[in-house]
Wavefront OBJ file of the C-alpha trace (Angstrom):
o trace
v -12.408 23.068 -3.631
v -15.785 23.006 -5.378
v -14.773 19.395 -6.317
v -13.905 18.227 -2.528
v -17.207 20.373 -1.503
v -19.345 18.292 -4.296
v -17.764 14.570 -3.329
v -18.251 15.595 0.674
v -21.610 16.888 0.306
v -23.348 17.294 -2.388
v -23.189 13.798 -4.297
v -23.831 11.989 -0.435
v -27.457 14.255 -0.708
v -27.702 12.890 -3.864
v -27.050 9.169 -3.380
v -29.065 9.320 -0.210
v -32.486 10.420 -1.503
v -32.139 8.596 -4.928
v -31.709 5.072 -3.411
v -33.595 5.248 0.416
v -37.089 5.616 -1.439
v -36.099 3.512 -3.657
v -35.067 -0.036 -1.940
v -36.554 -2.156 0.350
v -36.302 -5.703 0.802
v -39.545 -7.192 -1.180
v -37.759 -6.052 -4.333
v -34.380 -7.290 -4.000
v -35.315 -10.580 -2.922
v -37.782 -10.415 -5.909
v -34.724 -9.118 -8.434
v -32.046 -10.977 -6.930
v -30.502 -12.107 -10.100
v -30.183 -8.291 -10.762
v -27.084 -8.201 -7.636
v -25.875 -11.243 -9.109
v -24.870 -10.472 -12.482
v -23.731 -6.707 -10.768
v -21.316 -8.711 -9.260
v -20.024 -11.154 -12.248
v -19.785 -7.852 -14.371
v -17.412 -6.418 -11.864
v -15.523 -9.426 -11.391
v -15.888 -10.163 -15.305
v -14.404 -6.291 -15.764
v -11.845 -7.158 -13.222
v -9.965 -9.932 -14.653
v -10.333 -7.793 -18.071
v -8.187 -5.263 -16.386
v -6.228 -7.592 -14.455
v -5.110 -9.217 -17.790
v -4.324 -6.568 -19.853
v -2.202 -4.371 -16.822
v -0.062 -7.786 -16.475
v 0.662 -7.941 -20.756
v 1.321 -4.069 -21.093
v 3.670 -4.358 -17.751
v 1.716 -1.622 -16.316
v 2.779 -0.332 -12.716
v 0.779 -0.901 -9.885
v -0.534 3.068 -9.558
v -1.682 2.973 -13.910
v -3.222 -0.838 -12.917
v -5.355 0.288 -10.105
v -6.869 2.975 -12.495
v -7.110 0.492 -15.559
v -8.871 -1.721 -13.079
v -11.238 1.068 -11.459
v -12.130 2.509 -14.914
v -12.844 -1.069 -16.210
v -15.251 -2.206 -13.152
v -17.418 1.011 -12.815
v -19.213 2.345 -15.395
v -22.025 4.588 -15.968
v -25.182 2.778 -14.285
v -27.799 5.775 -13.968
v -27.928 9.279 -16.509
v -27.222 7.305 -19.831
v -29.263 3.819 -19.533
v -32.447 5.943 -18.244
v -32.162 8.647 -20.629
v -31.387 5.369 -23.367
v -34.338 3.556 -22.587
v -36.836 6.430 -21.921
v -36.014 6.995 -25.801
v -36.688 3.387 -26.444
v -39.886 3.544 -24.706
v -41.004 6.949 -27.168
v -39.698 5.150 -30.376
v -41.025 2.454 -32.028
v -37.895 0.384 -30.620
v -40.763 -0.432 -27.826
v -42.482 -3.260 -29.086
v -39.187 -5.101 -28.347
v -39.257 -4.719 -24.981
v -43.192 -6.102 -24.654
v -43.235 -9.277 -22.023
v -47.072 -10.012 -23.846
v -49.627 -8.348 -25.824
v -51.120 -6.812 -22.286
v -48.202 -4.711 -21.951
v -47.478 -1.078 -21.877
v -45.016 1.186 -22.505
v -45.391 2.423 -18.832
v -44.882 -0.760 -17.934
v -41.872 -0.968 -20.035
v -40.549 2.293 -18.020
v -41.047 0.895 -14.885
v -39.471 -2.322 -14.817
v -36.710 -0.784 -16.241
v -35.790 1.750 -14.121
v -36.247 -0.374 -10.991
v -33.446 -2.620 -13.038
v -31.202 0.243 -13.190
v -32.001 1.788 -9.681
v -31.214 -1.413 -8.430
v -27.701 -2.242 -9.789
v -26.856 1.152 -9.849
v -27.027 0.372 -5.607
v -24.881 -2.059 -6.081
v -22.601 -0.202 -7.992
v -22.490 3.115 -6.590
v -21.604 0.795 -2.470
v -18.443 -0.530 -4.504
v -17.555 2.174 -6.023
v -17.498 4.580 -2.976
v -15.835 1.901 -1.370
v -13.359 -0.268 -3.436
v -13.078 2.297 -5.990
v -11.747 4.763 -3.479
v -8.944 2.736 -2.163
v -7.968 2.027 -5.594
v -7.653 5.755 -6.870
v -7.311 7.196 -3.953
v -3.655 4.917 -3.562
v -0.690 7.449 -4.905
v 2.729 5.850 -5.868
v 6.030 7.168 -3.874
v 8.175 8.025 -5.959
v 11.395 6.039 -6.214
v 13.366 8.256 -4.256
v 11.046 8.008 -1.387
v 10.894 4.444 -1.315
v 15.058 4.184 -1.388
v 15.504 6.011 1.445
v 12.872 5.252 3.503
v 13.681 1.432 3.094
v 17.259 2.029 4.289
v 15.708 3.884 6.968
v 13.469 1.190 7.817
v 16.743 -1.182 7.746
v 18.425 0.965 10.214
v 15.705 1.046 12.045
v 15.095 -3.060 11.696
v 19.331 -3.379 12.655
v 19.461 -1.533 16.145
v 15.677 -3.183 16.805
v 17.383 -6.394 16.261
v 20.424 -5.870 18.112
v 18.678 -4.162 21.140
v 16.266 -7.158 21.436
v 20.028 -9.562 21.154
v 21.159 -7.257 24.244
v 17.511 -7.452 25.983
v 17.485 -11.741 25.527
v 21.101 -11.666 27.001
v 20.490 -9.703 29.670
v 17.286 -11.461 30.374
v 19.416 -14.772 30.076
v 22.284 -13.760 32.377
v 19.330 -12.077 34.865
v 17.932 -16.696 34.986
v 20.917 -17.904 35.606
v 21.815 -15.665 38.315
v 18.544 -14.713 40.411
v 17.005 -17.232 42.097
v 13.162 -17.544 41.747
v 10.977 -16.151 43.418
v 7.136 -17.164 44.283
v 6.289 -14.520 41.356
v 7.010 -16.670 39.288
v 3.725 -18.349 38.966
v 2.482 -15.746 37.385
v 3.709 -15.833 34.386
v 1.295 -18.157 32.463
v -1.278 -15.971 33.542
v 0.618 -12.771 31.627
v 1.111 -14.509 29.035
v -2.715 -15.175 28.191
v -3.524 -11.450 29.013
v -0.386 -10.994 26.210
v -2.592 -13.112 23.914
v -5.890 -11.124 24.488
v -3.961 -7.973 24.197
v -3.200 -9.160 20.856
v -6.493 -9.966 19.520
v -7.793 -6.561 21.055
v -5.483 -4.663 19.250
v -6.281 -6.638 15.799
v -9.714 -5.621 16.474
v -8.863 -2.237 16.550
v -6.825 -2.371 13.433
v -9.914 -3.743 11.578
v -12.428 -1.033 13.095
v -9.579 1.279 12.939
v -9.510 0.380 8.635
v -13.075 0.195 8.006
v -13.673 3.711 9.551
v -10.903 5.236 6.702
v -12.653 3.263 4.128
v -16.015 4.884 4.953
v -16.395 7.481 2.989
v -19.219 9.885 3.017
v -20.661 8.981 -0.119
v -20.316 5.821 1.295
v -21.753 6.044 4.487
v -25.114 7.887 3.022
v -25.166 4.685 0.554
v -25.195 2.329 3.693
v -27.316 4.835 5.401
v -29.937 5.120 2.615
v -30.092 1.494 3.026
v -30.897 0.946 5.992
v -33.789 3.700 5.696
v -34.773 1.695 2.917
v -35.455 -2.098 5.075
v -37.284 -0.192 7.944
v -40.246 0.706 5.887
v -41.643 2.719 8.795
v -38.440 4.944 8.941
v -38.540 5.725 5.267
v -42.637 6.008 5.319
v -41.546 8.243 7.964
v -38.763 10.546 5.849
v -40.461 9.834 2.375
v -44.031 10.338 2.558
v -45.214 13.357 0.438
v -47.561 15.340 2.878
v -44.847 14.479 6.144
v -43.259 17.098 7.877
v -39.591 16.115 7.389
v -40.355 15.174 3.930
v -41.009 18.881 3.384
v -39.053 20.300 5.411
v -35.250 18.233 5.161
v -35.958 15.796 2.087
v -36.572 17.998 0.124
v -33.691 20.676 0.539
v -31.350 17.515 0.460
v -33.214 16.536 -3.214
v -32.241 20.043 -4.316
v -28.955 19.816 -3.008
v -28.709 16.509 -4.674
v -29.507 17.823 -7.635
v -26.581 20.231 -8.106
v -23.850 16.886 -8.129
v -23.775 15.786 -11.561
v -23.965 19.766 -13.199
v -21.079 20.327 -10.810
v -18.934 17.224 -11.929
v -19.329 18.031 -15.185
v -18.163 21.895 -14.759
v -14.976 20.334 -12.624
v -14.637 18.075 -15.860
v -14.746 20.522 -18.277
v -12.712 22.708 -15.995
v -9.924 19.907 -15.789
v -10.370 19.447 -19.751
v -9.661 23.699 -20.435
v -6.034 23.152 -18.878
v -4.659 20.236 -20.388
v -2.404 19.960 -23.145
v -3.285 16.505 -24.966
v -0.509 16.604 -27.569
v 2.060 16.745 -24.660
v 1.036 13.955 -22.857
v 3.571 10.686 -22.286
v 3.324 7.788 -24.325
v 2.692 5.532 -21.366
v 0.137 7.240 -20.576
v -1.951 7.353 -23.953
v -1.344 3.783 -23.432
v -3.475 3.309 -19.979
v -6.043 5.604 -21.358
v -6.292 2.742 -24.627
v -6.192 0.430 -22.881
v -8.663 1.729 -20.554
v -11.216 2.042 -23.184
v -11.020 -0.776 -24.972
v -11.508 -3.076 -21.419
v -14.694 -0.684 -20.757
v -16.230 -0.743 -24.176
v -15.234 -3.661 -26.204
v -14.140 -7.007 -24.300
v -15.941 -6.448 -21.077
v -19.136 -5.568 -22.780
v -18.368 -8.964 -25.084
v -18.293 -11.373 -21.723
v -21.022 -9.602 -19.705
v -23.379 -9.662 -22.989
v -22.826 -13.079 -23.852
v -23.311 -14.246 -19.896
v -26.798 -12.398 -20.284
v -27.952 -13.893 -23.235
v -27.303 -16.803 -22.214
v -28.728 -16.398 -18.923
v -32.404 -14.710 -21.229
v -32.441 -17.809 -23.416
v -31.756 -20.532 -21.278
v -32.935 -19.463 -17.981
v -36.391 -18.451 -18.601
v -38.019 -21.234 -16.555
v -35.915 -21.039 -13.171
v -35.587 -16.790 -13.100
v -38.656 -15.380 -13.813
v -37.573 -11.832 -14.885
v -35.349 -13.454 -17.035
v -37.951 -13.872 -19.636
v -38.852 -10.025 -19.701
v -37.430 -8.622 -22.623
v -36.434 -5.077 -20.936
v -34.124 -7.242 -18.577
v -31.870 -8.487 -21.341
v -31.341 -5.058 -23.026
v -30.989 -2.856 -19.639
v -28.552 -5.371 -18.449
v -27.179 -5.917 -21.671
v -26.809 -1.523 -22.339
v -25.687 -1.140 -18.172
v -22.247 -3.688 -19.040
v -21.137 -1.797 -21.907
v -21.742 2.026 -20.657
v -18.476 4.248 -20.470
v -16.398 4.657 -17.690
v -18.108 6.643 -14.902
v -17.694 10.877 -14.238
v -18.498 10.065 -10.836
v -14.644 8.533 -10.373
v -13.536 12.506 -11.478
v -14.618 13.230 -7.894
v -12.321 10.598 -6.357
v -9.812 10.802 -8.189
v -9.355 14.680 -8.020
v -5.941 16.243 -7.675
v -3.679 12.643 -7.432
v -2.162 11.202 -10.444
v -4.991 9.317 -11.899
v -6.656 12.500 -12.535
v -5.551 13.438 -15.986
v -5.411 9.770 -16.957
v -9.324 9.628 -15.907
v -10.280 13.147 -18.189
v -8.631 11.823 -21.517
v -10.291 8.304 -20.782
v -13.616 9.919 -20.323
v -13.018 12.344 -23.177
v -12.700 9.659 -25.782
v -15.448 6.903 -24.211
v -17.933 10.174 -24.256
v -16.947 12.108 -26.575
v -15.622 10.065 -29.150
v -17.066 6.323 -28.834
v -20.084 6.891 -26.771
v -23.046 7.630 -29.313
v -21.969 4.959 -32.119
v -20.530 2.139 -30.104
v -24.148 2.701 -27.640
v -26.238 2.712 -30.799
v -24.293 -0.447 -32.004
v -24.559 -2.450 -28.661
v -28.062 -1.772 -29.070
v -29.082 -2.503 -32.268
v -27.772 -6.183 -31.647
v -29.438 -6.509 -28.473
v -32.472 -5.945 -30.502
v -31.791 -8.056 -33.207
v -30.854 -10.937 -30.707
v -34.491 -10.387 -29.346
v -35.858 -10.574 -32.542
v -33.748 -13.732 -33.241
v -34.805 -15.390 -30.143
v -38.405 -14.370 -30.643
l 1 2 3 4 5 6 7 8 9 10 11 12 13 14 15 16 17 18 19 20 21 22 23 24 25 26 27 28 29 30 31 32 33 34 35 36 37 38 39 40 41 42 43 44 45 46 47 48 49 50 51 52 53 54 55 56 57 58 59 60 61 62 63 64 65 66 67 68 69 70 71 72 73 74 75 76 77 78 79 80 81 82 83 84 85 86 87 88 89 90 91 92 93 94 95 96 97 98 99 100 101 102 103 104 105 106 107 108 109 110 111 112 113 114 115 116 117 118 119 120 121 122 123 124 125 126 127 128 129 130 131 132 133 134 135 136 137 138 139 140 141 142 143 144 145 146 147 148 149 150 151 152 153 154 155 156 157 158 159 160 161 162 163 164 165 166 167 168 169 170 171 172 173 174 175 176 177 178 179 180 181 182 183 184 185 186 187 188 189 190 191 192 193 194 195 196 197 198 199 200 201 202 203 204 205 206 207 208 209 210 211 212 213 214 215 216 217 218 219 220 221 222 223 224 225 226 227 228 229 230 231 232 233 234 235 236 237 238 239 240 241 242 243 244 245 246 247 248 249 250 251 252 253 254 255 256 257 258 259 260 261 262 263 264 265 266 267 268 269 270 271 272 273 274 275 276 277 278 279 280 281 282 283 284 285 286 287 288 289 290 291 292 293 294 295 296 297 298 299 300 301 302 303 304 305 306 307 308 309 310 311 312 313 314 315 316 317 318 319 320 321 322 323 324 325 326 327 328 329 330 331 332 333 334 335 336 337 338 339 340 341 342 343 344 345 346 347 348 349 350 351 352 353 354 355 356 357 358 359 360 361 362 363 364 365 366 367 368 369 370 371 372 373 374 375 376 377 378 379 380 381 382
Protein backbone atom coordinates (compact mmCIF):
# COMPACT_ATOMS: atom_id res chain seq x y z
CA UNK A 1 0.00 0.00 0.00
CA UNK A 2 2.94 2.34 0.64
CA UNK A 3 4.20 1.89 -2.93
CA UNK A 4 0.72 2.50 -4.34
CA UNK A 5 0.35 5.64 -2.21
CA UNK A 6 3.72 6.84 -3.45
CA UNK A 7 2.84 6.29 -7.12
CA UNK A 8 -0.65 7.79 -6.88
CA UNK A 9 0.10 10.83 -4.70
CA UNK A 10 3.71 11.63 -3.76
CA UNK A 11 5.19 11.02 -7.23
CA UNK A 12 2.59 13.22 -9.02
CA UNK A 13 3.36 15.97 -6.50
CA UNK A 14 7.07 15.63 -7.24
CA UNK A 15 6.60 15.72 -11.02
CA UNK A 16 4.26 18.69 -10.97
CA UNK A 17 6.31 20.87 -8.60
CA UNK A 18 9.61 20.08 -10.38
CA UNK A 19 8.39 20.45 -13.97
CA UNK A 20 5.80 23.24 -13.92
CA UNK A 21 8.07 26.12 -12.76
CA UNK A 22 11.04 25.11 -14.94
CA UNK A 23 9.47 24.61 -18.38
CA UNK A 24 8.41 27.32 -20.80
CA UNK A 25 7.98 27.61 -24.59
CA UNK A 26 11.09 29.77 -25.02
CA UNK A 27 13.34 27.23 -23.33
CA UNK A 28 11.99 24.34 -25.40
CA UNK A 29 12.50 26.30 -28.64
CA UNK A 30 16.01 27.34 -27.61
CA UNK A 31 17.02 23.81 -26.57
CA UNK A 32 15.08 21.95 -29.28
CA UNK A 33 17.96 19.57 -29.92
CA UNK A 34 17.58 18.01 -26.45
CA UNK A 35 14.06 16.57 -27.05
CA UNK A 36 15.31 15.35 -30.43
CA UNK A 37 18.26 13.63 -28.77
CA UNK A 38 16.06 12.17 -26.04
CA UNK A 39 13.81 10.43 -28.53
CA UNK A 40 16.88 9.40 -30.55
CA UNK A 41 18.33 7.78 -27.41
CA UNK A 42 14.96 6.11 -26.75
CA UNK A 43 14.84 4.67 -30.28
CA UNK A 44 18.44 3.46 -30.00
CA UNK A 45 17.72 1.80 -26.65
CA UNK A 46 14.56 0.22 -28.02
CA UNK A 47 16.45 -1.19 -30.99
CA UNK A 48 19.21 -2.58 -28.77
CA UNK A 49 16.70 -4.21 -26.39
CA UNK A 50 14.56 -5.75 -29.14
CA UNK A 51 17.65 -7.10 -30.93
CA UNK A 52 19.01 -8.72 -27.76
CA UNK A 53 15.57 -10.12 -26.93
CA UNK A 54 15.30 -11.77 -30.36
CA UNK A 55 18.82 -13.19 -30.15
CA UNK A 56 18.13 -14.60 -26.67
CA UNK A 57 14.62 -15.85 -27.59
CA UNK A 58 12.90 -14.13 -24.67
CA UNK A 59 9.20 -14.36 -23.92
CA UNK A 60 7.07 -11.32 -24.63
CA UNK A 61 6.83 -10.27 -20.99
CA UNK A 62 10.61 -10.56 -20.51
CA UNK A 63 11.16 -8.65 -23.75
CA UNK A 64 8.90 -5.86 -22.47
CA UNK A 65 10.93 -5.72 -19.26
CA UNK A 66 14.17 -5.57 -21.24
CA UNK A 67 12.83 -2.73 -23.39
CA UNK A 68 11.63 -0.74 -20.35
CA UNK A 69 14.82 -1.18 -18.34
CA UNK A 70 16.93 -0.15 -21.35
CA UNK A 71 14.85 2.82 -22.51
CA UNK A 72 14.25 4.51 -19.15
CA UNK A 73 17.31 5.57 -17.19
CA UNK A 74 18.00 7.82 -14.22
CA UNK A 75 17.60 11.32 -15.65
CA UNK A 76 17.38 13.44 -12.50
CA UNK A 77 19.17 12.66 -9.25
CA UNK A 78 22.38 11.01 -10.47
CA UNK A 79 23.23 13.44 -13.33
CA UNK A 80 22.68 16.45 -11.06
CA UNK A 81 24.86 14.89 -8.34
CA UNK A 82 27.63 14.15 -10.85
CA UNK A 83 27.61 17.62 -12.41
CA UNK A 84 27.61 19.17 -8.92
CA UNK A 85 30.76 17.19 -8.14
CA UNK A 86 32.39 18.26 -11.41
CA UNK A 87 31.60 21.95 -10.85
CA UNK A 88 33.16 21.84 -7.39
CA UNK A 89 36.38 20.30 -8.74
CA UNK A 90 39.18 21.35 -11.08
CA UNK A 91 37.53 19.41 -13.92
CA UNK A 92 35.03 22.25 -14.37
CA UNK A 93 37.57 24.03 -16.58
CA UNK A 94 36.82 21.50 -19.31
CA UNK A 95 33.19 22.67 -19.33
CA UNK A 96 33.84 26.39 -19.74
CA UNK A 97 32.28 27.79 -22.90
CA UNK A 98 34.82 30.62 -23.04
CA UNK A 99 37.36 32.37 -20.83
CA UNK A 100 34.68 34.54 -19.22
CA UNK A 101 32.53 31.56 -18.21
CA UNK A 102 31.94 30.76 -14.53
CA UNK A 103 31.05 27.76 -12.40
CA UNK A 104 27.60 29.18 -11.74
CA UNK A 105 26.87 29.49 -15.46
CA UNK A 106 28.08 25.95 -16.11
CA UNK A 107 25.82 24.64 -13.35
CA UNK A 108 22.81 26.62 -14.58
CA UNK A 109 23.21 25.41 -18.17
CA UNK A 110 23.76 21.82 -17.07
CA UNK A 111 20.67 21.77 -14.87
CA UNK A 112 18.54 23.21 -17.68
CA UNK A 113 19.73 20.43 -20.01
CA UNK A 114 18.98 17.77 -17.39
CA UNK A 115 15.54 19.17 -16.53
CA UNK A 116 14.41 19.36 -20.16
CA UNK A 117 15.75 15.88 -20.91
CA UNK A 118 14.02 14.48 -17.82
CA UNK A 119 10.76 16.21 -18.74
CA UNK A 120 10.28 14.08 -21.84
CA UNK A 121 11.67 11.07 -20.01
CA UNK A 122 8.96 11.31 -17.36
CA UNK A 123 6.19 11.67 -19.93
CA UNK A 124 7.32 8.63 -21.94
CA UNK A 125 8.10 6.58 -18.81
CA UNK A 126 4.65 7.02 -17.28
CA UNK A 127 2.86 6.32 -20.57
CA UNK A 128 4.71 3.79 -22.72
CA UNK A 129 6.82 2.47 -19.85
CA UNK A 130 3.71 1.90 -17.76
CA UNK A 131 2.09 -0.13 -20.56
CA UNK A 132 5.24 -2.24 -20.92
CA UNK A 133 5.65 -3.20 -17.26
CA UNK A 134 1.96 -3.58 -16.42
CA UNK A 135 1.27 -6.11 -19.19
CA UNK A 136 1.10 -9.51 -17.55
CA UNK A 137 1.53 -12.80 -19.38
CA UNK A 138 -1.43 -15.19 -18.93
CA UNK A 139 -0.49 -18.77 -18.01
CA UNK A 140 -0.62 -21.35 -20.78
CA UNK A 141 -3.49 -23.31 -19.26
CA UNK A 142 -5.63 -20.22 -19.08
CA UNK A 143 -4.70 -19.29 -22.64
CA UNK A 144 -5.67 -22.73 -23.85
CA UNK A 145 -9.04 -22.82 -22.15
CA UNK A 146 -9.68 -19.23 -23.13
CA UNK A 147 -8.90 -19.94 -26.75
CA UNK A 148 -11.17 -23.02 -26.67
CA UNK A 149 -14.00 -20.93 -25.24
CA UNK A 150 -13.39 -18.27 -27.86
CA UNK A 151 -13.45 -20.92 -30.59
CA UNK A 152 -16.71 -22.36 -29.28
CA UNK A 153 -18.18 -18.87 -29.08
CA UNK A 154 -17.05 -18.15 -32.63
CA UNK A 155 -18.55 -21.43 -33.85
CA UNK A 156 -21.86 -20.74 -32.14
CA UNK A 157 -21.83 -17.21 -33.49
CA UNK A 158 -21.12 -18.49 -36.97
CA UNK A 159 -24.01 -20.95 -36.72
CA UNK A 160 -26.34 -18.26 -35.43
CA UNK A 161 -25.44 -15.84 -38.17
CA UNK A 162 -25.66 -18.60 -40.72
CA UNK A 163 -29.22 -19.40 -39.65
CA UNK A 164 -30.07 -15.73 -39.61
CA UNK A 165 -28.77 -15.28 -43.13
CA UNK A 166 -30.79 -18.29 -44.27
CA UNK A 167 -33.96 -16.96 -42.66
CA UNK A 168 -33.30 -13.53 -44.09
CA UNK A 169 -32.86 -15.03 -47.53
CA UNK A 170 -36.07 -17.00 -47.23
CA UNK A 171 -37.88 -13.90 -46.01
CA UNK A 172 -36.60 -11.99 -48.98
CA UNK A 173 -38.18 -14.45 -51.37
CA UNK A 174 -41.40 -14.98 -49.46
CA UNK A 175 -42.25 -11.41 -48.40
CA UNK A 176 -43.33 -8.87 -50.99
CA UNK A 177 -41.43 -5.53 -51.07
CA UNK A 178 -42.89 -2.74 -48.96
CA UNK A 179 -42.84 1.05 -49.18
CA UNK A 180 -40.13 1.26 -46.48
CA UNK A 181 -37.56 -0.57 -48.60
CA UNK A 182 -36.00 2.72 -49.76
CA UNK A 183 -35.01 3.49 -46.13
CA UNK A 184 -32.38 0.72 -46.15
CA UNK A 185 -29.79 3.02 -47.71
CA UNK A 186 -30.33 5.61 -44.99
CA UNK A 187 -29.98 2.91 -42.35
CA UNK A 188 -26.63 1.81 -43.81
CA UNK A 189 -25.35 5.39 -43.63
CA UNK A 190 -26.37 5.61 -39.96
CA UNK A 191 -24.62 2.28 -39.30
CA UNK A 192 -21.39 3.64 -40.81
CA UNK A 193 -21.61 6.74 -38.61
CA UNK A 194 -22.20 4.56 -35.56
CA UNK A 195 -19.07 2.56 -36.42
CA UNK A 196 -16.97 5.74 -36.55
CA UNK A 197 -18.39 6.95 -33.23
CA UNK A 198 -17.67 3.53 -31.75
CA UNK A 199 -14.05 3.67 -32.93
CA UNK A 200 -13.62 7.16 -31.53
CA UNK A 201 -15.06 5.93 -28.24
CA UNK A 202 -12.58 3.06 -28.17
CA UNK A 203 -9.69 5.46 -28.82
CA UNK A 204 -10.91 7.72 -26.01
CA UNK A 205 -11.19 4.75 -23.66
CA UNK A 206 -7.65 3.63 -24.52
CA UNK A 207 -6.26 7.11 -23.83
CA UNK A 208 -8.18 7.35 -20.56
CA UNK A 209 -6.90 3.94 -19.41
CA UNK A 210 -3.29 4.93 -20.19
CA UNK A 211 -3.52 8.21 -18.23
CA UNK A 212 -1.75 7.31 -15.02
CA UNK A 213 -1.65 9.85 -12.22
CA UNK A 214 2.06 10.65 -12.68
CA UNK A 215 1.49 11.12 -16.41
CA UNK A 216 -1.49 13.37 -15.72
CA UNK A 217 0.66 15.44 -13.35
CA UNK A 218 3.40 15.76 -15.98
CA UNK A 219 0.95 16.87 -18.66
CA UNK A 220 -0.67 19.33 -16.24
CA UNK A 221 2.79 20.74 -15.51
CA UNK A 222 3.32 21.22 -19.26
CA UNK A 223 0.03 23.11 -19.51
CA UNK A 224 1.00 25.37 -16.60
CA UNK A 225 4.45 25.96 -18.09
CA UNK A 226 2.99 26.99 -21.44
CA UNK A 227 0.68 29.58 -19.79
CA UNK A 228 3.05 32.17 -18.22
CA UNK A 229 0.35 34.07 -16.25
CA UNK A 230 -0.83 30.83 -14.65
CA UNK A 231 2.76 29.78 -13.96
CA UNK A 232 3.45 33.12 -12.30
CA UNK A 233 0.25 32.88 -10.26
CA UNK A 234 1.09 29.43 -8.91
CA UNK A 235 4.85 29.66 -8.39
CA UNK A 236 5.57 33.29 -7.52
CA UNK A 237 7.17 33.23 -4.07
CA UNK A 238 4.94 36.02 -2.77
CA UNK A 239 1.64 34.61 -4.06
CA UNK A 240 -1.01 33.25 -1.71
CA UNK A 241 -1.46 30.04 -3.73
CA UNK A 242 2.25 29.24 -3.59
CA UNK A 243 2.48 29.67 0.16
CA UNK A 244 -0.73 27.80 0.97
CA UNK A 245 -0.84 25.00 -1.64
CA UNK A 246 2.32 24.66 -3.74
CA UNK A 247 4.67 24.52 -0.75
CA UNK A 248 2.61 21.65 0.66
CA UNK A 249 2.81 19.83 -2.67
CA UNK A 250 6.58 20.38 -2.75
CA UNK A 251 6.92 18.87 0.72
CA UNK A 252 4.84 15.87 -0.31
CA UNK A 253 6.90 15.48 -3.48
CA UNK A 254 10.13 15.50 -1.50
CA UNK A 255 9.00 12.26 0.18
CA UNK A 256 8.70 10.40 -3.13
CA UNK A 257 12.33 9.35 -3.70
CA UNK A 258 12.94 8.24 -0.07
CA UNK A 259 9.77 6.14 -0.20
CA UNK A 260 10.94 4.51 -3.44
CA UNK A 261 14.23 3.58 -1.75
CA UNK A 262 12.39 2.26 1.32
CA UNK A 263 10.17 0.03 -0.82
CA UNK A 264 13.17 -1.10 -2.86
CA UNK A 265 15.11 -1.98 0.29
CA UNK A 266 12.15 -3.91 1.67
CA UNK A 267 11.92 -5.87 -1.56
CA UNK A 268 15.65 -6.63 -1.53
CA UNK A 269 15.48 -7.89 2.07
CA UNK A 270 12.85 -10.50 1.18
CA UNK A 271 14.55 -11.83 -1.96
CA UNK A 272 16.91 -14.72 -2.38
CA UNK A 273 19.37 -14.14 -5.21
CA UNK A 274 20.73 -17.69 -5.02
CA UNK A 275 17.34 -19.21 -5.81
CA UNK A 276 16.73 -17.10 -8.90
CA UNK A 277 15.96 -19.08 -12.03
CA UNK A 278 18.61 -19.27 -14.75
CA UNK A 279 16.24 -17.56 -17.20
CA UNK A 280 15.72 -14.65 -14.80
CA UNK A 281 19.46 -14.23 -14.35
CA UNK A 282 19.83 -14.23 -18.13
CA UNK A 283 17.23 -11.45 -18.52
CA UNK A 284 18.86 -9.35 -15.79
CA UNK A 285 22.28 -9.77 -17.42
CA UNK A 286 20.91 -8.66 -20.77
CA UNK A 287 19.20 -5.65 -19.16
CA UNK A 288 22.41 -4.48 -17.47
CA UNK A 289 24.50 -4.96 -20.62
CA UNK A 290 21.95 -3.23 -22.86
CA UNK A 291 21.47 -0.27 -20.51
CA UNK A 292 25.10 0.32 -19.53
CA UNK A 293 27.13 -0.88 -22.53
CA UNK A 294 25.46 -1.08 -25.94
CA UNK A 295 23.02 1.81 -25.65
CA UNK A 296 25.61 4.32 -24.28
CA UNK A 297 28.15 3.22 -26.87
CA UNK A 298 25.86 4.20 -29.76
CA UNK A 299 24.37 7.27 -28.06
CA UNK A 300 27.71 8.78 -27.04
CA UNK A 301 28.98 8.29 -30.58
CA UNK A 302 25.96 10.26 -31.83
CA UNK A 303 26.50 13.08 -29.30
CA UNK A 304 30.20 13.24 -30.15
CA UNK A 305 29.41 13.59 -33.85
CA UNK A 306 26.93 16.41 -33.13
CA UNK A 307 29.37 18.22 -30.84
CA UNK A 308 32.21 17.96 -33.34
CA UNK A 309 30.39 18.51 -36.65
CA UNK A 310 27.31 20.65 -35.92
CA UNK A 311 28.64 23.57 -33.89
CA UNK A 312 28.00 25.98 -36.77
CA UNK A 313 24.38 24.83 -37.18
CA UNK A 314 23.27 24.11 -33.60
CA UNK A 315 24.18 26.80 -31.08
CA UNK A 316 24.35 24.72 -27.90
CA UNK A 317 26.33 21.96 -29.64
CA UNK A 318 29.46 24.05 -29.02
CA UNK A 319 28.87 23.98 -25.25
CA UNK A 320 31.19 21.43 -23.56
CA UNK A 321 28.65 21.07 -20.74
CA UNK A 322 26.05 20.01 -23.32
CA UNK A 323 28.35 17.26 -24.57
CA UNK A 324 29.23 15.94 -21.11
CA UNK A 325 25.66 16.09 -19.77
CA UNK A 326 24.11 14.33 -22.78
CA UNK A 327 26.86 11.72 -22.70
CA UNK A 328 26.23 11.05 -19.01
CA UNK A 329 22.45 10.95 -19.49
CA UNK A 330 22.83 8.25 -22.13
CA UNK A 331 24.88 6.09 -19.76
CA UNK A 332 22.88 6.26 -16.52
CA UNK A 333 21.54 3.06 -14.89
CA UNK A 334 17.90 2.03 -15.08
CA UNK A 335 15.49 4.45 -13.41
CA UNK A 336 14.61 3.50 -9.83
CA UNK A 337 11.10 4.90 -10.30
CA UNK A 338 10.27 1.94 -12.54
CA UNK A 339 9.82 -0.08 -9.34
CA UNK A 340 6.65 1.92 -8.68
CA UNK A 341 5.22 0.76 -12.00
CA UNK A 342 6.33 -2.85 -11.65
CA UNK A 343 5.09 -3.18 -8.05
CA UNK A 344 3.42 -6.56 -7.51
CA UNK A 345 3.94 -7.75 -11.09
CA UNK A 346 6.10 -10.35 -12.81
CA UNK A 347 8.80 -7.76 -13.61
CA UNK A 348 9.27 -6.58 -10.03
CA UNK A 349 11.90 -9.13 -9.00
CA UNK A 350 13.72 -8.78 -12.31
CA UNK A 351 13.82 -5.02 -11.90
CA UNK A 352 15.08 -5.18 -8.32
CA UNK A 353 17.95 -7.46 -9.37
CA UNK A 354 18.76 -5.15 -12.27
CA UNK A 355 18.86 -2.13 -9.95
CA UNK A 356 21.04 -4.03 -7.48
CA UNK A 357 23.65 -4.69 -10.13
CA UNK A 358 23.26 -1.32 -11.82
CA UNK A 359 23.56 0.84 -8.69
CA UNK A 360 25.20 -1.37 -6.10
CA UNK A 361 27.97 -2.91 -8.22
CA UNK A 362 28.52 -1.17 -11.55
CA UNK A 363 27.35 2.41 -11.17
CA UNK A 364 30.38 4.05 -9.55
CA UNK A 365 33.20 2.53 -11.66
CA UNK A 366 31.18 2.72 -14.87
CA UNK A 367 30.17 6.38 -14.42
CA UNK A 368 33.77 7.31 -13.60
CA UNK A 369 34.94 5.51 -16.74
CA UNK A 370 32.33 7.24 -18.94
CA UNK A 371 33.13 10.65 -17.45
CA UNK A 372 36.85 10.09 -18.02
CA UNK A 373 36.19 9.23 -21.67
CA UNK A 374 33.98 12.30 -22.20
CA UNK A 375 36.52 14.68 -20.65
CA UNK A 376 39.34 13.08 -22.64
CA UNK A 377 37.42 13.53 -25.89
CA UNK A 378 36.78 17.19 -24.98
CA UNK A 379 40.49 17.70 -24.39
CA UNK A 380 41.36 16.10 -27.73
CA UNK A 381 38.78 18.12 -29.67
CA UNK A 382 40.10 21.38 -28.20
